[in-house]
C-alpha positions in Angstrom: 24.7 -29.8 43.6 22.7 -30.4 46.7 19.3 -32.1 46.8 17.5 -28.8 47.3 19.1 -27.2 44.3 18.3 -30.2 42.1 14.7 -30.0 43.3 14.6 -26.3 42.5 15.9 -27.0 39.0 13.1 -29.5 38.4 10.5 -27.2 40.0 11.7 -24.4 37.6 11.3 -26.8 34.7 7.8 -27.7 35.8 6.9 -24.0 36.3 8.1 -23.1 32.8 6.1 -26.0 31.3 3.0 -24.9 33.2 3.4 -21.3 32.2 4.0 -22.4 28.6 0.7 -24.4 28.7 -1.1 -21.5 30.4 0.2 -18.9 27.8 -0.7 -21.3 25.0 -4.2 -21.6 26.3 -4.7 -17.9 26.7 -3.3 -17.4 23.2 -5.6 -20.0 21.9 -8.6 -18.1 23.4 -7.6 -14.9 21.6 -6.5 -16.7 18.5 -9.9 -18.5 18.3 -11.6 -15.1 18.2 -9.1 -13.1 16.1 -8.1 -15.7 13.5 -11.5 -16.1 11.9 -12.1 -12.4 12.1 -8.8 -11.6 10.4 -9.2 -14.3 7.9 -12.6 -12.9 6.9 -11.1 -9.4 6.7 -8.2 -10.7 4.5 -10.4 -12.6 2.1 -13.4 -10.2 2.0 -12.5 -6.7 3.4 -15.6 -4.6 3.9 -14.2 -1.2 3.1 -16.9 1.5 3.5 -20.3 0.3 4.6 -23.1 0.6 2.1 -24.6 3.4 4.2 -21.3 5.3 4.1 -21.0 4.9 0.4 -24.6 6.1 -0.1 -23.8 9.2 2.0 -20.7 10.0 0.0 -22.4 9.5 -3.3 -25.5 11.5 -2.2 -23.3 14.4 -1.0 -21.4 14.5 -4.3 -24.6 14.4 -6.4 -26.4 17.0 -4.2 -23.5 19.4 -4.5 -23.3 19.0 -8.3 -27.1 19.2 -8.6 -27.1 22.4 -6.7 -24.5 23.9 -9.1 -26.5 22.8 -12.1 -29.7 24.3 -10.7 -28.0 27.6 -10.0 -26.7 27.7 -13.5 -30.2 27.0 -14.9 -31.8 29.6 -12.5 -29.3 32.2 -13.5 -29.8 31.6 -17.2 -33.5 31.8 -16.8 -33.1 35.1 -14.9 -30.9 36.5 -17.6 -33.3 35.4 -20.3 -36.1 37.1 -18.5 -34.1 40.3 -18.1 -32.9 40.5 -21.7 -36.1 39.0 -23.2 -33.9 36.5 -25.1 -35.2 33.1 -24.1 -33.0 31.1 -26.6 -29.7 32.9 -25.9 -28.7 30.9 -22.9 -29.7 27.4 -23.8 -26.1 26.5 -25.0 -24.7 27.7 -21.7 -27.2 25.6 -19.7 -26.6 22.5 -21.8 -22.8 22.9 -21.4 -23.2 23.4 -17.7 -25.3 20.2 -17.4 -22.8 18.2 -19.4 -20.1 19.4 -17.2 -22.1 18.4 -14.1 -22.7 14.9 -15.5 -19.0 14.5 -16.4 -18.0 15.6 -12.8 -20.6 13.3 -11.3 -19.1 10.4 -13.2 -15.6 11.4 -12.1 -16.7 11.7 -8.5 -18.4 8.3 -8.6 -15.2 6.7 -10.0 -13.2 8.4 -7.3 -15.5 7.1 -4.6 -15.1 3.5 -6.0 -11.4 3.9 -6.2 -11.3 5.0 -2.5 -13.4 2.0 -1.7 -11.0 -0.3 -3.4 -8.0 1.3 -1.8 -9.6 1.0 1.7 -10.4 -2.7 1.0 -6.8 -3.3 0.0 -5.5 -1.5 3.1 -7.8 -3.6 5.3 -6.7 -6.8 3.6 -3.0 -6.0 4.1 -3.6 -5.0 7.7 -5.5 -8.3 8.4 -2.7 -10.3 6.8 -0.1 -8.5 8.8 -2.1 -9.0 12.0 -2.4 -12.7 11.3 1.3 -13.0 10.8 2.0 -11.1 14.0 -0.5 -13.2 15.9 1.2 -16.4 14.8 4.6 -15.1 15.7 3.5 -14.0 19.2 1.8 -17.3 20.0 4.7 -19.3 18.8 7.3 -17.1 20.4 5.8 -17.1 23.9 5.2 -20.9 23.9 8.8 -21.5 22.7 10.2 -19.1 25.3 8.7 -21.1 28.1 9.7 -24.4 26.7 13.3 -23.1 26.3 13.2 -22.1 30.0 12.2 -25.6 30.8 14.9 -27.1 28.7 17.5 -24.8 30.3 16.4 -25.8 33.8 16.6 -29.5 32.9 19.9 -29.1 31.2 21.4 -27.3 34.3 20.1 -30.0 36.5 21.6 -32.7 34.3 25.0 -31.0 34.1 25.2 -30.2 37.8 27.4 -32.7 39.6 25.8 -34.9 42.3 27.2 -34.3 45.8 27.6 -38.0 46.6 29.0 -38.8 43.2 31.7 -36.1 43.7 32.4 -37.3 47.2 32.9 -40.9 46.1 35.0 -39.9 43.1 37.2 -37.8 45.3 37.5 -40.5 48.0 38.3 -43.2 45.4 40.9 -40.9 43.8 42.5 -40.3 47.2 42.4 -44.0 48.0 44.1 -44.8 44.6 46.8 -42.2 45.3 47.4 -43.7 48.8 47.6 -47.2 47.4 50.0 -46.1 44.6 52.2 -44.3 47.1 52.3 -47.3 49.5 53.1 -49.6 46.6 56.0 -47.5 45.4 57.0 -46.2 48.6 
């Protein structure tokens, strides 16, 4: 292998090592931001914000409260029409108990949704951390492998002068052997 080719192999190795360092530095910049954020998300996922939870709970309670008010209003209207004020108290009480039961079920459902969202966020953060690690490691190793391959090719390539001298010595040995036997 000529001197220029050897120089190119060494330059390729240097370029690969430089790119490996550059990629590693860029990855570290992103890693320094993402890693703490993802670790926080994995250990303490936020789920819905307190404001979002308040909106959902309020919407549920307002809807149920409207239904209870409508039942009470309708019962009072019927009582006035029929002049039987005590005839509808059982229906109103039953409706109010149903509203309370539904409000409780809705609140539990909202909390379950919160827990499910937090678990999904935790799993996503852990998956992202694993991916981040693999990406950083893979890119750095890829460039270092390129460097190793370039150096290996340079080391395995025969030296021009070494080949020339080996060939010349082999020819001289053959000539000497032929002269001695000849």
